[in-house]
C-alpha positions as CSV (number, residue, x, y, z in Angstrom):
1,X,157.0,155.2,111.6
2,X,156.6,158.8,110.7
3,X,153.6,160.9,111.7
4,X,152.6,161.4,108.1
5,X,152.8,157.7,107.4
6,X,150.6,157.0,110.5
7,X,148.0,159.5,109.3
8,X,147.9,157.9,105.9
9,X,147.5,154.5,107.5
10,X,144.6,155.7,109.6
11,X,143.0,157.4,106.6
12,X,143.3,154.1,104.7
13,X,141.8,152.2,107.6
14,X,138.9,154.7,107.8
15,X,138.4,154.4,104.0
16,X,138.4,150.6,104.3
17,X,136.0,150.8,107.2
18,X,133.7,153.1,105.3
19,X,133.9,150.9,102.3
20,X,133.0,147.9,104.4
21,X,130.1,149.7,106.0
22,X,128.9,150.8,102.5
23,X,129.2,147.2,101.3
24,X,127.3,145.9,104.3
25,X,124.6,148.4,103.7
26,X,124.4,147.5,100.1
27,X,124.3,143.8,100.9
28,X,121.5,144.5,103.5
29,X,119.5,146.4,100.9
30,X,119.9,143.6,98.4
31,X,118.9,141.0,101.0
32,X,115.8,143.1,101.9
33,X,114.9,143.5,98.3
34,X,115.3,139.7,97.7
35,X,113.2,138.9,100.8
36,X,110.5,141.3,99.6
37,X,110.5,139.7,96.2
38,X,110.3,136.2,97.7
39,X,107.5,137.3,100.1
40,X,105.5,138.6,97.1
41,X,106.1,135.4,95.2
42,X,105.0,133.4,98.2
43,X,101.9,135.5,98.6
44,X,101.0,135.1,94.9
45,X,101.6,131.3,95.1
46,X,99.5,131.1,98.3
47,X,96.7,133.0,96.6
48,X,96.8,130.7,93.6
49,X,96.7,127.6,95.8
50,X,93.8,129.0,97.8
51,X,91.9,129.6,94.5
52,X,92.7,126.0,93.4
53,X,91.5,124.6,96.7
54,X,88.3,126.7,96.5
55,X,87.7,125.5,92.9
56,X,88.3,121.9,93.9
57,X,85.9,122.2,96.8
58,X,83.2,123.8,94.7
59,X,83.6,121.0,92.1
60,X,83.5,118.3,94.7
61,X,80.4,119.9,96.3
62,X,78.7,120.1,92.9
63,X,79.5,116.4,92.2
64,X,78.3,115.4,95.6
65,X,75.0,117.2,95.1
66,X,74.5,115.7,91.6
67,X,75.3,112.2,92.9
68,X,72.9,112.7,95.8
69,X,70.1,113.8,93.4
70,X,70.7,110.8,91.2
71,X,70.6,108.4,94.2
72,X,67.4,110.2,95.4
73,X,65.7,109.8,92.0
74,X,66.8,106.2,91.7
75,X,65.5,105.4,95.2
76,X,62.2,107.1,94.4
77,X,61.9,105.1,91.2
78,X,62.7,101.8,93.1
79,X,60.2,102.7,95.8
80,X,57.5,103.3,93.2
81,X,58.3,100.1,91.4
82,X,58.3,98.2,94.7
83,X,54.9,99.7,95.6
84,X,53.5,98.7,92.3
85,X,54.8,95.1,92.6
86,X,53.3,94.9,96.1
87,X,49.9,96.1,94.9
88,X,50.1,93.6,92.0
89,X,50.9,90.8,94.5
90,X,48.1,91.9,96.8
91,X,45.6,91.7,93.9
92,X,47.0,88.3,92.8
93,X,46.5,87.0,96.4
94,X,43.0,88.5,96.5
95,X,42.1,86.9,93.2
96,X,43.5,83.5,94.3
97,X,41.5,83.7,97.6
98,X,38.3,84.6,95.8
99,X,38.7,81.9,93.2
100,X,39.7,79.1,95.7
101,X,38.6,80.1,99.2
102,X,38.8,76.6,100.8
103,X,42.2,75.9,99.4
104,X,43.4,79.3,100.6
105,X,42.0,78.7,104.1
106,X,43.8,75.3,104.3
107,X,47.1,76.8,103.1
108,X,46.9,79.6,105.6
109,X,46.1,77.1,108.4
110,X,49.1,74.9,107.3
111,X,51.4,77.9,107.3
112,X,50.2,79.0,110.7
113,X,50.6,75.5,112.1
114,X,54.2,75.2,110.8
115,X,55.1,78.6,112.2
116,X,53.6,77.8,115.6
117,X,55.4,74.4,115.6
118,X,58.7,76.0,114.9
119,X,58.3,78.7,117.5
120,X,57.3,76.3,120.3
121,X,60.2,74.0,119.3
122,X,62.7,76.8,119.4
123,X,61.5,77.9,122.9
124,X,62.1,74.4,124.3
125,X,65.6,74.1,123.0
């Protein structure tokens, strides 16, 4: 090999090495750009998902509050109806006792006797 040919070969190797280094730098830059783009897309998607979860949570909370209010109102209505029925029943009993006092006394004594009999019987068993 001649000295001139060796220098040309070395120059070609240096040019190839420089080309490879340039190509590697270019690939690195493209990869970094792609990673940056993907990171931005992920951040945007995560923000959208967070907004969706927040919206769902707010809607669920609102629905739960509305349901609770409906149940509370219905329970209040049932309580009031029950109170009214109990008062009606009390007045009916009072009217029955006033109109038939002896019969009411005998019925109360019979019920008391039956309860006492059942209680003493269950204690002996």
